[in-house]
MIVOZA-797864 format. One record per residue (C-alpha): x negated, y negated, z; residue number from 1; residue in three letters. Coordinates in steps of 0.1 Angstrom, whole numbers, plus 5000, padded with zeros to 4 digits. Example, Ala and Ser with C-alpha at 12.3 -4.5 7.8 and 13.67 -1.06 7.14 Angstrom:
// residues 2
(vexvo (4877,5045,5078),1,Ala)
(vexvo (4863,5011,5071),2,Ser)
END
This chain:
// residues 362
(vexvo (2537,3341,6600),1,Unk)
(vexvo (2570,3361,6597),2,Unk)
(vexvo (2579,3378,6564),3,Unk)
(vexvo (2613,3393,6556),4,Unk)
(vexvo (2610,3421,6530),5,Unk)
(vexvo (2642,3427,6510),6,Unk)
(vexvo (2648,3458,6490),7,Unk)
(vexvo (2680,3477,6481),8,Unk)
(vexvo (2675,3509,6502),9,Unk)
(vexvo (2651,3528,6523),10,Unk)
(vexvo (2654,3562,6506),11,Unk)
(vexvo (2625,3581,6491),12,Unk)
(vexvo (2610,3562,6461),13,Unk)
(vexvo (2582,3541,6448),14,Unk)
(vexvo (2595,3507,6461),15,Unk)
(vexvo (2602,3520,6495),16,Unk)
(vexvo (2567,3535,6498),17,Unk)
(vexvo (2552,3502,6484),18,Unk)
(vexvo (2571,3482,6510),19,Unk)
(vexvo (2562,3505,6539),20,Unk)
(vexvo (2525,3505,6531),21,Unk)
(vexvo (2526,3467,6527),22,Unk)
(vexvo (2544,3462,6560),23,Unk)
(vexvo (2520,3486,6578),24,Unk)
(vexvo (2488,3467,6567),25,Unk)
(vexvo (2504,3432,6571),26,Unk)
(vexvo (2512,3441,6606),27,Unk)
(vexvo (2476,3451,6612),28,Unk)
(vexvo (2466,3416,6600),29,Unk)
(vexvo (2489,3401,6626),30,Unk)
(vexvo (2518,3392,6603),31,Unk)
(vexvo (2553,3399,6616),32,Unk)
(vexvo (2574,3419,6592),33,Unk)
(vexvo (2611,3427,6591),34,Unk)
(vexvo (2629,3448,6565),35,Unk)
(vexvo (2663,3440,6550),36,Unk)
(vexvo (2681,3467,6530),37,Unk)
(vexvo (2712,3489,6529),38,Unk)
(vexvo (2694,3516,6550),39,Unk)
(vexvo (2683,3550,6540),40,Unk)
(vexvo (2666,3583,6549),41,Unk)
(vexvo (2632,3567,6554),42,Unk)
(vexvo (2644,3541,6580),43,Unk)
(vexvo (2628,3560,6609),44,Unk)
(vexvo (2593,3557,6594),45,Unk)
(vexvo (2597,3519,6595),46,Unk)
(vexvo (2610,3520,6631),47,Unk)
(vexvo (2580,3541,6641),48,Unk)
(vexvo (2558,3512,6629),49,Unk)
(vexvo (2577,3488,6652),50,Unk)
(vexvo (2594,3471,6622),51,Unk)
(vexvo (2627,3454,6627),52,Unk)
(vexvo (2654,3466,6603),53,Unk)
(vexvo (2685,3447,6592),54,Unk)
(vexvo (2713,3459,6569),55,Unk)
(vexvo (2729,3441,6540),56,Unk)
(vexvo (2757,3453,6516),57,Unk)
(vexvo (2733,3454,6486),58,Unk)
(vexvo (2744,3488,6472),59,Unk)
(vexvo (2749,3476,6436),60,Unk)
(vexvo (2730,3474,6404),61,Unk)
(vexvo (2751,3445,6391),62,Unk)
(vexvo (2733,3412,6395),63,Unk)
(vexvo (2767,3394,6393),64,Unk)
(vexvo (2784,3416,6419),65,Unk)
(vexvo (2802,3399,6449),66,Unk)
(vexvo (2779,3421,6471),67,Unk)
(vexvo (2750,3398,6460),68,Unk)
(vexvo (2767,3368,6475),69,Unk)
(vexvo (2776,3387,6507),70,Unk)
(vexvo (2740,3399,6510),71,Unk)
(vexvo (2726,3364,6505),72,Unk)
(vexvo (2748,3350,6533),73,Unk)
(vexvo (2737,3379,6556),74,Unk)
(vexvo (2700,3373,6547),75,Unk)
(vexvo (2704,3337,6557),76,Unk)
(vexvo (2721,3347,6590),77,Unk)
(vexvo (2692,3371,6598),78,Unk)
(vexvo (2670,3340,6603),79,Unk)
(vexvo (2687,3333,6636),80,Unk)
(vexvo (2675,3367,6649),81,Unk)
(vexvo (2642,3368,6630),82,Unk)
(vexvo (2630,3333,6621),83,Unk)
(vexvo (2611,3343,6590),84,Unk)
(vexvo (2589,3319,6570),85,Unk)
(vexvo (2593,3336,6537),86,Unk)
(vexvo (2616,3361,6519),87,Unk)
(vexvo (2598,3387,6498),88,Unk)
(vexvo (2622,3406,6474),89,Unk)
(vexvo (2615,3437,6454),90,Unk)
(vexvo (2642,3445,6428),91,Unk)
(vexvo (2665,3427,6404),92,Unk)
(vexvo (2695,3425,6427),93,Unk)
(vexvo (2675,3416,6458),94,Unk)
(vexvo (2658,3389,6439),95,Unk)
(vexvo (2691,3372,6430),96,Unk)
(vexvo (2704,3376,6466),97,Unk)
(vexvo (2671,3363,6480),98,Unk)
(vexvo (2671,3333,6456),99,Unk)
(vexvo (2706,3324,6467),100,Unk)
(vexvo (2697,3328,6504),101,Unk)
(vexvo (2666,3306,6498),102,Unk)
(vexvo (2689,3279,6485),103,Unk)
(vexvo (2710,3281,6516),104,Unk)
(vexvo (2681,3281,6541),105,Unk)
(vexvo (2655,3261,6522),106,Unk)
(vexvo (2630,3289,6531),107,Unk)
(vexvo (2608,3300,6502),108,Unk)
(vexvo (2614,3331,6482),109,Unk)
(vexvo (2587,3353,6466),110,Unk)
(vexvo (2598,3378,6439),111,Unk)
(vexvo (2579,3410,6434),112,Unk)
(vexvo (2582,3425,6399),113,Unk)
(vexvo (2576,3462,6398),114,Unk)
(vexvo (2584,3470,6362),115,Unk)
(vexvo (2599,3459,6329),116,Unk)
(vexvo (2635,3449,6325),117,Unk)
(vexvo (2657,3462,6297),118,Unk)
(vexvo (2664,3436,6271),119,Unk)
(vexvo (2702,3436,6271),120,Unk)
(vexvo (2731,3411,6276),121,Unk)
(vexvo (2727,3411,6314),122,Unk)
(vexvo (2691,3401,6310),123,Unk)
(vexvo (2702,3371,6290),124,Unk)
(vexvo (2721,3359,6321),125,Unk)
(vexvo (2691,3367,6342),126,Unk)
(vexvo (2669,3345,6319),127,Unk)
(vexvo (2692,3316,6330),128,Unk)
(vexvo (2693,3326,6367),129,Unk)
(vexvo (2656,3337,6367),130,Unk)
(vexvo (2654,3343,6405),131,Unk)
(vexvo (2617,3344,6403),132,Unk)
(vexvo (2611,3326,6435),133,Unk)
(vexvo (2586,3299,6445),134,Unk)
(vexvo (2560,3323,6432),135,Unk)
(vexvo (2561,3358,6417),136,Unk)
(vexvo (2540,3389,6421),137,Unk)
(vexvo (2535,3412,6391),138,Unk)
(vexvo (2521,3447,6398),139,Unk)
(vexvo (2502,3448,6365),140,Unk)
(vexvo (2490,3424,6338),141,Unk)
(vexvo (2516,3439,6314),142,Unk)
(vexvo (2544,3431,6338),143,Unk)
(vexvo (2531,3396,6341),144,Unk)
(vexvo (2531,3393,6303),145,Unk)
(vexvo (2567,3405,6301),146,Unk)
(vexvo (2578,3379,6326),147,Unk)
(vexvo (2561,3351,6306),148,Unk)
(vexvo (2571,3362,6271),149,Unk)
(vexvo (2606,3374,6278),150,Unk)
(vexvo (2618,3354,6308),151,Unk)
(vexvo (2598,3323,6301),152,Unk)
(vexvo (2582,3324,6335),153,Unk)
(vexvo (2555,3298,6344),154,Unk)
(vexvo (2521,3317,6342),155,Unk)
(vexvo (2508,3294,6370),156,Unk)
(vexvo (2534,3308,6394),157,Unk)
(vexvo (2527,3345,6388),158,Unk)
(vexvo (2499,3363,6406),159,Unk)
(vexvo (2490,3398,6395),160,Unk)
(vexvo (2483,3422,6424),161,Unk)
(vexvo (2477,3458,6412),162,Unk)
(vexvo (2498,3482,6433),163,Unk)
(vexvo (2477,3500,6459),164,Unk)
(vexvo (2480,3533,6479),165,Unk)
(vexvo (2474,3541,6515),166,Unk)
(vexvo (2441,3560,6515),167,Unk)
(vexvo (2443,3564,6553),168,Unk)
(vexvo (2475,3584,6550),169,Unk)
(vexvo (2461,3605,6521),170,Unk)
(vexvo (2430,3613,6541),171,Unk)
(vexvo (2451,3630,6567),172,Unk)
(vexvo (2450,3667,6560),173,Unk)
(vexvo (2485,3675,6547),174,Unk)
(vexvo (2492,3713,6543),175,Unk)
(vexvo (2500,3723,6508),176,Unk)
(vexvo (2534,3738,6499),177,Unk)
(vexvo (2517,3771,6490),178,Unk)
(vexvo (2530,3771,6455),179,Unk)
(vexvo (2524,3801,6432),180,Unk)
(vexvo (2510,3800,6397),181,Unk)
(vexvo (2478,3801,6376),182,Unk)
(vexvo (2475,3773,6368),183,Unk)
(vexvo (2499,3753,6390),184,Unk)
(vexvo (2512,3723,6371),185,Unk)
(vexvo (2533,3696,6387),186,Unk)
(vexvo (2551,3663,6380),187,Unk)
(vexvo (2570,3639,6402),188,Unk)
(vexvo (2595,3610,6399),189,Unk)
(vexvo (2632,3603,6395),190,Unk)
(vexvo (2649,3628,6371),191,Unk)
(vexvo (2657,3605,6342),192,Unk)
(vexvo (2650,3607,6305),193,Unk)
(vexvo (2624,3579,6307),194,Unk)
(vexvo (2601,3600,6328),195,Unk)
(vexvo (2596,3624,6298),196,Unk)
(vexvo (2600,3656,6319),197,Unk)
(vexvo (2619,3672,6290),198,Unk)
(vexvo (2586,3672,6270),199,Unk)
(vexvo (2567,3688,6299),200,Unk)
(vexvo (2593,3715,6301),201,Unk)
(vexvo (2592,3720,6263),202,Unk)
(vexvo (2555,3726,6265),203,Unk)
(vexvo (2558,3755,6289),204,Unk)
(vexvo (2563,3783,6263),205,Unk)
(vexvo (2531,3773,6245),206,Unk)
(vexvo (2511,3773,6278),207,Unk)
(vexvo (2525,3807,6287),208,Unk)
(vexvo (2510,3822,6255),209,Unk)
(vexvo (2475,3816,6270),210,Unk)
(vexvo (2484,3816,6307),211,Unk)
(vexvo (2514,3839,6313),212,Unk)
(vexvo (2512,3833,6351),213,Unk)
(vexvo (2514,3795,6348),214,Unk)
(vexvo (2540,3779,6370),215,Unk)
(vexvo (2555,3744,6367),216,Unk)
(vexvo (2571,3723,6394),217,Unk)
(vexvo (2589,3689,6393),218,Unk)
(vexvo (2595,3670,6425),219,Unk)
(vexvo (2624,3646,6422),220,Unk)
(vexvo (2661,3639,6422),221,Unk)
(vexvo (2683,3622,6397),222,Unk)
(vexvo (2712,3623,6372),223,Unk)
(vexvo (2691,3640,6345),224,Unk)
(vexvo (2687,3672,6365),225,Unk)
(vexvo (2715,3691,6347),226,Unk)
(vexvo (2700,3682,6313),227,Unk)
(vexvo (2666,3694,6323),228,Unk)
(vexvo (2679,3727,6337),229,Unk)
(vexvo (2699,3733,6305),230,Unk)
(vexvo (2666,3730,6286),231,Unk)
(vexvo (2650,3755,6310),232,Unk)
(vexvo (2677,3780,6303),233,Unk)
(vexvo (2676,3774,6266),234,Unk)
(vexvo (2638,3781,6265),235,Unk)
(vexvo (2643,3811,6289),236,Unk)
(vexvo (2616,3799,6313),237,Unk)
(vexvo (2637,3800,6345),238,Unk)
(vexvo (2609,3819,6363),239,Unk)
(vexvo (2583,3794,6354),240,Unk)
(vexvo (2599,3760,6363),241,Unk)
(vexvo (2611,3750,6397),242,Unk)
(vexvo (2627,3717,6408),243,Unk)
(vexvo (2618,3706,6443),244,Unk)
(vexvo (2635,3679,6464),245,Unk)
(vexvo (2625,3659,6495),246,Unk)
(vexvo (2591,3673,6499),247,Unk)
(vexvo (2562,3650,6510),248,Unk)
(vexvo (2544,3638,6478),249,Unk)
(vexvo (2509,3644,6494),250,Unk)
(vexvo (2518,3680,6503),251,Unk)
(vexvo (2531,3686,6468),252,Unk)
(vexvo (2500,3671,6452),253,Unk)
(vexvo (2477,3691,6474),254,Unk)
(vexvo (2494,3722,6460),255,Unk)
(vexvo (2486,3715,6423),256,Unk)
(vexvo (2458,3722,6399),257,Unk)
(vexvo (2471,3697,6373),258,Unk)
(vexvo (2494,3667,6375),259,Unk)
(vexvo (2515,3655,6345),260,Unk)
(vexvo (2535,3624,6339),261,Unk)
(vexvo (2546,3622,6302),262,Unk)
(vexvo (2567,3590,6307),263,Unk)
(vexvo (2582,3571,6278),264,Unk)
(vexvo (2577,3539,6298),265,Unk)
(vexvo (2558,3533,6330),266,Unk)
(vexvo (2547,3500,6346),267,Unk)
(vexvo (2520,3517,6366),268,Unk)
(vexvo (2526,3552,6381),269,Unk)
(vexvo (2514,3554,6417),270,Unk)
(vexvo (2520,3592,6418),271,Unk)
(vexvo (2492,3594,6392),272,Unk)
(vexvo (2470,3573,6414),273,Unk)
(vexvo (2476,3595,6444),274,Unk)
(vexvo (2469,3626,6423),275,Unk)
(vexvo (2436,3611,6411),276,Unk)
(vexvo (2426,3602,6447),277,Unk)
(vexvo (2432,3639,6457),278,Unk)
(vexvo (2410,3651,6428),279,Unk)
(vexvo (2438,3664,6407),280,Unk)
(vexvo (2433,3656,6370),281,Unk)
(vexvo (2463,3639,6354),282,Unk)
(vexvo (2478,3643,6320),283,Unk)
(vexvo (2498,3612,6309),284,Unk)
(vexvo (2514,3597,6279),285,Unk)
(vexvo (2495,3567,6265),286,Unk)
(vexvo (2520,3541,6275),287,Unk)
(vexvo (2521,3508,6294),288,Unk)
(vexvo (2506,3510,6329),289,Unk)
(vexvo (2494,3546,6325),290,Unk)
(vexvo (2467,3532,6301),291,Unk)
(vexvo (2454,3513,6331),292,Unk)
(vexvo (2450,3545,6350),293,Unk)
(vexvo (2436,3569,6325),294,Unk)
(vexvo (2406,3567,6303),295,Unk)
(vexvo (2405,3596,6280),296,Unk)
(vexvo (2384,3625,6294),297,Unk)
(vexvo (2370,3602,6321),298,Unk)
(vexvo (2398,3597,6345),299,Unk)
(vexvo (2424,3620,6329),300,Unk)
(vexvo (2438,3631,6296),301,Unk)
(vexvo (2462,3611,6274),302,Unk)
(vexvo (2487,3625,6250),303,Unk)
(vexvo (2511,3609,6224),304,Unk)
(vexvo (2545,3600,6236),305,Unk)
(vexvo (2570,3629,6234),306,Unk)
(vexvo (2544,3654,6221),307,Unk)
(vexvo (2551,3687,6239),308,Unk)
(vexvo (2524,3705,6219),309,Unk)
(vexvo (2498,3680,6229),310,Unk)
(vexvo (2508,3684,6266),311,Unk)
(vexvo (2504,3721,6263),312,Unk)
(vexvo (2470,3718,6247),313,Unk)
(vexvo (2459,3693,6274),314,Unk)
(vexvo (2469,3717,6301),315,Unk)
(vexvo (2451,3746,6285),316,Unk)
(vexvo (2420,3724,6279),317,Unk)
(vexvo (2418,3714,6316),318,Unk)
(vexvo (2422,3750,6327),319,Unk)
(vexvo (2396,3763,6304),320,Unk)
(vexvo (2370,3735,6307),321,Unk)
(vexvo (2358,3735,6343),322,Unk)
(vexvo (2331,3709,6336),323,Unk)
(vexvo (2356,3685,6322),324,Unk)
(vexvo (2380,3692,6350),325,Unk)
(vexvo (2353,3684,6376),326,Unk)
(vexvo (2342,3653,6358),327,Unk)
(vexvo (2377,3639,6356),328,Unk)
(vexvo (2383,3648,6393),329,Unk)
(vexvo (2353,3629,6405),330,Unk)
(vexvo (2356,3598,6382),331,Unk)
(vexvo (2394,3594,6389),332,Unk)
(vexvo (2389,3595,6427),333,Unk)
(vexvo (2361,3569,6425),334,Unk)
(vexvo (2384,3547,6404),335,Unk)
(vexvo (2411,3548,6430),336,Unk)
(vexvo (2388,3539,6458),337,Unk)
(vexvo (2374,3510,6438),338,Unk)
(vexvo (2407,3496,6424),339,Unk)
(vexvo (2437,3509,6443),340,Unk)
(vexvo (2429,3508,6480),341,Unk)
(vexvo (2458,3488,6495),342,Unk)
(vexvo (2436,3475,6523),343,Unk)
(vexvo (2416,3455,6498),344,Unk)
(vexvo (2447,3438,6485),345,Unk)
(vexvo (2464,3426,6517),346,Unk)
(vexvo (2445,3393,6518),347,Unk)
(vexvo (2459,3385,6483),348,Unk)
(vexvo (2494,3389,6496),349,Unk)
(vexvo (2487,3367,6526),350,Unk)
(vexvo (2471,3341,6504),351,Unk)
(vexvo (2502,3338,6481),352,Unk)
(vexvo (2525,3338,6512),353,Unk)
(vexvo (2506,3309,6527),354,Unk)
(vexvo (2506,3290,6494),355,Unk)
(vexvo (2544,3295,6489),356,Unk)
(vexvo (2551,3283,6525),357,Unk)
(vexvo (2527,3253,6522),358,Unk)
(vexvo (2541,3242,6488),359,Unk)
(vexvo (2577,3246,6501),360,Unk)
(vexvo (2569,3223,6531),361,Unk)
(vexvo (2551,3197,6512),362,Unk)
END
């Protein structure tokens, strides 16, 4: 079986990591995998796995862009070099391009949905186009519900496969970044308002009243960086908040005492899962997929959306209560081993691949 994975780029990010991990373990199962994207700074990681890489002009966020058609034609042409049995797409634009290519080649398309889509005018067009493939994969039950209730997707054609992480890689001893602080609090993700980092930053003065040596770090890049740094200057906490870029997530997490993701919306949050596996208690907002990861005072702490005071109180609580800290650390790690080990999910991917190919040929 040959699978062509299609994603917009190979830069650092959740979907790139998801696709890399999936490709790694599919290959171990004897499945041939190739990657189709616009390229990126993580390309060498895929090459080291022995994965073939193909480039398409998919650098657009517009599902009606001419680049979509150009990419679809190129995906179809790739079949001559890599005779794939199925196209597996991972984002809005690649889903549309892959669906078009599937029409050209008569080769089945499987669409992977990693989150919720904004309900705007463009989405109305998408409801008509759909581009949900022969079958679809939703990374959580909530994402599946969104597909059914908003896009009118057929429930029988959607399989929920909870995102998993590569425990083998996390088990490799990664040196910490040797960060300073007591406690050391960190967060990671793209720098955008939806991640809620502004509320974490606003919590810092309150934490400093109890722990004046506390240090906060955010690992990520994005257009919201200037806004966040303006808030840091306004609160006069320049010496207590540092933005980091292009550091390995595992090395970053291994440097922390507490992890925080106060998102306004989050389909799952694999950075939280990785922190949990490494024994770092997370503080999250009680939204969407984060509710799947955190049970209050068992596998983490949950705070109301946009509540900086609650974030500060949760940080102080974890720092003061060693017994609670250790309980969460143990329970959270066990939960990850039980529910989020990617190696336990590979057979589910292969099963839906085989079904899509079989149904397409019948």
